[in-house]
C-alpha positions in Angstrom: 4.2 3.3 -9.1 6.1 2.0 -5.9 4.4 0.9 -2.7 5.8 1.8 1.1 7.6 -1.7 0.9 9.8 -0.5 -1.7 11.3 2.6 -0.4 11.2 0.6 3.3 13.3 -2.3 2.0 15.9 -0.1 0.3 16.1 1.7 3.4 16.7 -1.2 5.6 19.0 -2.7 3.2 21.0 1.0 3.0 21.1 1.6 6.5 22.2 -2.1 7.3 25.0 -1.8 4.5 26.5 1.0 6.6 25.4 4.1 4.0 23.3 6.9 4.7 20.5 8.1 2.3 17.7 10.6 2.2 14.4 9.9 2.8 12.5 12.9 1.2 8.9 13.2 2.1 5.9 15.5 1.2 5.2 16.8 4.6 2.1 19.0 3.4 0.9 20.0 0.2 -1.6 23.2 -0.4 -3.8 23.4 -3.9 -2.8 21.1 -6.4 0.4 19.2 -6.2 1.6 16.1 -8.0 1.6 13.6 -5.0 -0.1 13.4 -1.3 1.3 14.4 2.0 3.2 11.0 3.0 4.4 10.0 -0.5 8.1 9.3 -0.3 11.2 9.1 -2.2 14.3 7.4 -1.0 17.7 8.8 -2.7 21.2 7.2 -2.3 24.3 8.5 -4.2 23.5 5.8 -6.7 20.1 5.0 -6.5 16.4 6.4 -6.1 13.6 4.5 -5.0 9.8 5.5 -4.9 8.5 9.0 -6.2 7.2 12.1 -5.2 5.5 12.9 -8.6 7.6 13.0 -11.0 8.6 16.3 -13.2 10.6 19.1 -12.0 9.5 19.0 -8.5 11.0 15.6 -8.2 13.9 16.3 -10.4 15.1 19.4 -8.3 14.3 17.3 -5.0 16.9 14.7 -5.8 19.4 17.1 -6.7 19.1 18.6 -3.3 19.0 15.3 -1.5 22.2 14.4 -3.2 23.8 18.0 -2.1 22.7 17.1 1.4 24.1 13.7 1.3 27.3 15.0 -0.2 27.8 18.0 2.4 26.5 15.8 5.5 23.8 18.4 6.0 21.1 18.1 9.0 17.3 17.1 8.1 15.3 20.5 6.5 11.9 21.4 5.1 11.6 23.1 2.2 8.7 24.8 0.3 8.3 24.9 -3.0 5.8 26.8 -5.4 4.8 24.5 -8.0 4.2 27.0 -10.6 6.3 30.0 -9.6 9.8 28.3 -9.0 9.4 25.0 -11.4 7.1 26.3 -14.2 4.6 23.4 -13.2 1.2 23.6 -14.2 -0.7 21.9 -11.2 0.2 25.4 -9.6 -0.1 24.5 -6.0 2.5 24.5 -2.9 4.4 21.1 -1.7 6.3 21.2 1.4 9.1 18.6 1.4 11.4 17.3 4.3 14.7 16.0 3.4 16.0 13.7 6.3 19.1 12.1 6.1 19.3 8.9 7.7 22.4 7.4 8.8 24.2 3.9 8.4 22.5 1.7 11.5 19.6 3.8 12.3 17.6 1.9 14.8 14.4 3.4 14.1 14.3 2.1 10.7 14.0 -1.4 12.1 11.1 -0.6 14.8 9.3 0.8 11.4 10.1 -2.1 9.3 9.4 -4.7 12.0 5.6 -2.8 12.6 5.1 -2.6 8.8 5.7 -6.4 8.4 3.5 -7.3 11.4 0.7 -4.9 9.7 1.0 -2.6 12.7 0.0 1.1 11.8 2.5 3.5 13.6 3.7 6.8 12.8 7.4 8.2 13.1 8.0 11.3 14.6 11.1 13.4 13.9 12.0 17.0 14.3 11.8 19.1 11.3 15.2 21.1 12.2 18.5 20.4 13.0 20.4 16.9 13.4 17.5 14.5 14.0 19.5 11.1 14.2 19.3 10.2 17.3 15.8 12.3 18.0 12.9 9.7 16.8 9.8 8.5 17.9 7.9 5.4 16.9 4.3 5.2 17.6 1.5 2.7 17.6 -1.3 1.9 19.3 0.2 -0.1 22.0 4.1 1.0 22.2 6.4 3.5 21.9 10.2 3.2 20.7 12.7 6.0 20.8 12.9 9.7 22.1 12.7 13.2 20.8 15.1 14.0 23.8 12.7 15.1 26.4 9.5 13.1 28.3 7.3 16.2 28.0 8.1 16.3 24.1 8.0 12.4 24.0 4.4 12.6 26.0 3.2 15.3 23.3 4.4 13.6 20.4 2.7 10.4 21.4 -0.7 12.3 21.8 -0.6 13.7 18.6 0.5 10.3 16.9 -2.3 8.4 18.8 -5.1 10.9 18.1 -3.8 10.7 14.0 -3.8 7.1 14.1 -7.2 7.0 15.5 -8.7 9.7 13.4 -7.3 8.2 9.9 -5.3 11.5 9.3 -2.3 12.0 7.0 1.3 12.6 7.4 1.3 16.1 8.7 3.4 18.7 10.5 2.8 19.5 14.1 4.1 21.7 16.8 5.3 19.6 20.3 6.1 22.9 22.1 7.8 26.4 21.7 9.7 26.4 18.0 9.5 22.5 18.3 8.1 21.4 15.2 7.9 17.7 14.1 6.9 15.7 10.9 4.5 12.9 12.2 4.9 10.3 9.1 1.9 8.0 9.3 2.9 4.4 7.7 0.1 2.1 7.5 0.0 -1.3 6.5 -1.4 -2.3 2.7 -5.1 -1.5 2.6 -5.4 -3.8 0.0 -5.6 -7.5 0.2 -6.3 -9.7 -2.9 -6.8 -13.4 -3.2 -6.6 -14.2 -6.8 -7.8 -17.5 -8.0 -6.4 -18.9 -11.2 -2.9 -18.5 -12.6 -3.9 -18.5 -16.3 -3.0 -15.9 -19.1 -5.5 -13.1 -17.4 -4.1 -14.0 -14.0 -0.9 -13.6 -14.8 -1.4 -10.3 -16.4 -3.1 -9.2 -13.6 -0.6 -9.9 -11.4 1.9 -7.7 -13.4 -0.6 -4.8 -13.5 -1.2 -5.0 -9.6 2.3 -5.6 -8.7 3.3 -2.1 -8.2 0.1 -1.2 -6.1 0.8 -1.4 -2.2 -1.1 -4.4 -1.3 -0.6 -8.1 -1.1 -1.7 -10.5 -3.4 -2.5 -14.4 -2.6 -2.4 -16.1 -5.9 -3.8 -19.2 -5.8 -4.1 -22.5 -8.3 -4.6 -26.1 -8.2 -1.7 -26.5 -10.3 1.9 -26.7 -9.0 3.6 -25.8 -12.3 0.9 -23.1 -12.8 2.9 -19.8 -11.4 5.6 -18.1 -13.0 9.3 -18.7 -11.7 9.6 -15.5 -10.2 6.8 -12.8 -8.7 6.4 -9.8 -7.6 7.6 -9.2 -3.4 4.1 -8.3 -2.7 2.8 -11.9 -4.2 2.1 -14.9 -2.2 1.7 -18.0 -4.5 -0.5 -20.7 -2.7 -0.9 -24.1 -4.5 -3.4 -26.3 -2.9 -6.0 -29.5 -3.8 -8.1 -27.3 -1.7 -8.3 -23.4 -3.1 -12.0 -22.8 -0.9 -9.9 -23.1 2.1 -8.2 -19.7 0.9 -11.6 -18.0 1.0 -12.0 -19.0 4.7 -8.4 -17.7 5.3 -8.8 -14.2 3.6 -9.2 -11.6 5.9 -12.3 -9.2 6.1 -12.3 -6.5 3.6 -10.6 -8.7 0.9 -11.0 -8.5 -2.9 -11.8 -11.6 -4.6 -11.3 -12.5 -8.1 -12.2 -16.1 -9.5 -10.7 -16.7 -12.9 -9.9 -20.5 -12.9 -9.2 -23.2 -16.0 -12.3 -24.9 -14.2 -16.0 -23.7 -14.6 -17.2 -26.0 -11.6 -14.3 -24.9 -9.7 -15.2 -21.2 -10.5 -18.8 -22.2 -9.2 -17.5 -23.9 -5.9 -15.4 -20.7 -5.2 -18.2 -18.4 -5.7 -20.4 -20.1 -3.5 -17.6 -20.2 -0.7 -16.9 -16.4 -1.4 -21.0 -15.3 -1.4 -21.3 -17.3 2.2 -19.1 -14.4 3.5 -20.8 -11.0 4.3 -17.4 -9.3 5.2 -15.6 -8.9 1.7 -14.8 -5.5 -0.1 -15.5 -6.5 -3.8 -16.0 -10.0 -5.5 -15.2 -10.0 -9.4 -16.0 -13.4 -11.4 -14.7 -13.6 -15.1 -17.2 -14.5 -17.6 -20.3 -13.8 -19.5 -23.7 -12.6 -18.7 -25.2 -16.3 -19.5 -22.4 -17.9 -17.3 -23.5 -15.5 -14.4 -27.1 -16.5 -15.0 -26.5 -20.2 -14.8 -24.2 -19.5 -11.4 -27.2 -17.4 -10.0 -29.4 -20.5 -10.8 -27.3 -23.2 -9.7 -26.4 -21.5 -6.5 -30.2 -21.0 -5.6 -30.7 -24.3 -6.1 -28.0 -24.8 -3.3 -29.6 -22.7 -1.0 -27.6 -19.2 -1.3 -29.6 -16.6 -0.4 -30.0 -14.3 -4.2 -29.9 -11.4 -2.1 -26.0 -12.0 -2.3 -25.6 -12.4 -6.1 -25.6 -8.7 -5.8 -22.3 -8.4 -4.1 -20.6 -10.6 -7.8 -19.3 -8.6 -10.4 -19.5 -10.3 -13.4 -18.5 -9.9 -16.2 -15.8 -8.0 -14.6 -13.8 -5.1 -16.2 -14.9 -1.4 -16.3 -17.0 -0.2 -18.9 -15.4 1.1 -22.2 -13.1 -1.7 -22.9 -14.2 -4.4 -25.0 -10.6 -6.0 -25.9 -10.1 -9.7 -24.6 -6.5 -9.5 -24.8 -5.5 -10.4 -21.5 -3.4 -7.3 -20.7 -6.3 -5.3 -21.5 -8.8 -7.4 -19.5 -6.1 -6.9 -16.3 -6.1 -3.3 -16.9 -9.8 -3.2 -16.8 -10.2 -5.1 -13.6 -7.5 -3.9 -12.1 -9.2 -0.1 -12.4 -12.1 -2.0 -10.6 -10.4 -3.0 -7.7 -8.8 0.2 -7.3 -11.8 1.6 -7.3 -13.0 -0.4 -4.7 -10.4 0.0 -2.8 -11.0 4.0 -2.9 -14.7 3.3 -1.6 -13.4 1.4 1.2 -10.8 4.2 2.3 -13.5 6.5 2.5 -15.8 4.8 4.2 -13.3 3.1 6.8 -12.0 6.7 7.9 -15.1 8.4 9.5 -15.9 5.1 10.9 -12.9 3.3 12.5 -10.5 6.2 12.0 -8.0 4.4 9.8 -8.3 2.4 6.7 -8.6 -1.4 7.3 -5.3 -3.7 7.3 4.6 -11.0 3.5 6.4 -11.0 0.5 7.1 -13.1 -2.2 7.4 -16.3 0.1 5.6 -19.7 -1.7 3.8 -22.3 0.2 2.3 -25.4 -0.9 -0.5 -27.1 1.0 -2.0 -30.4 0.2 -5.1 -32.0 1.7 
């Protein structure tokens, strides 16, 4: 699995390095298809980053993208009946946009700045012809670039902001007669995980979730607990006061507690349950550990009604193995299920899912 960060980082590196690449985006789907609108794959002459679902569709798309690179062709939409032309059993229709991005493309940096700042935006690109200097990057408060005419820019900006407000996915829309654009919605990761504990299960969980489009804040009290290298979406925090990371987490965060210390687990559980705005909280342990914690926390004044928001034991049903990798897979599945529920709930209410890299910071109190 690859995240937005993967193809975007690759695109930034490619264009800043003076090279051209083709961004292949799923513009629309009808029926069953390997990936959803907005899935992307960056094809350079010597590398491919991201995926639009694998199989014959991806194999064909890579070949077409490399033909575009070799010939210097302009951007183009292509429609693929998956069963009829590619023999794929899903049987739907996928429309792909092949977008050659030249070295030094300014809109790439505009997009990267917004993504790293956690700002959702839409990139509007004409679906036919040479679009190198005709791009519009739109967020809720600003616009960069142009589609070549003020009237076109105004229409495109209005469409983009409606999409951001409604939670709509990437899609095609007209901004005038015979003037269709791809409106590619790029949102910051909806998944924010705060993981306490860098033991065997914590390490396995980080490896399992590393490819998901989200951020992991990994916390431990031991300076030497973290591996020498971590995935780019992981921030390691060594601290004598891990409870402060509970308070620092944004609303909608997913908390996981699996430290080497039961007293610390209890203190973190108390701090988490005092919040009412987290998405999900999982505590590693047995039913007896849960009962002990509930009894102790009740004596400390924690409202017993809050215990329903604590998942303990953790892991989806049906996986009994105690191997760290198996536990990590079972827990990662619960986290992803929670993310799906949060995204479904957020779109009607707010119009968009709720919103660092492999830096390492150390704190002492």
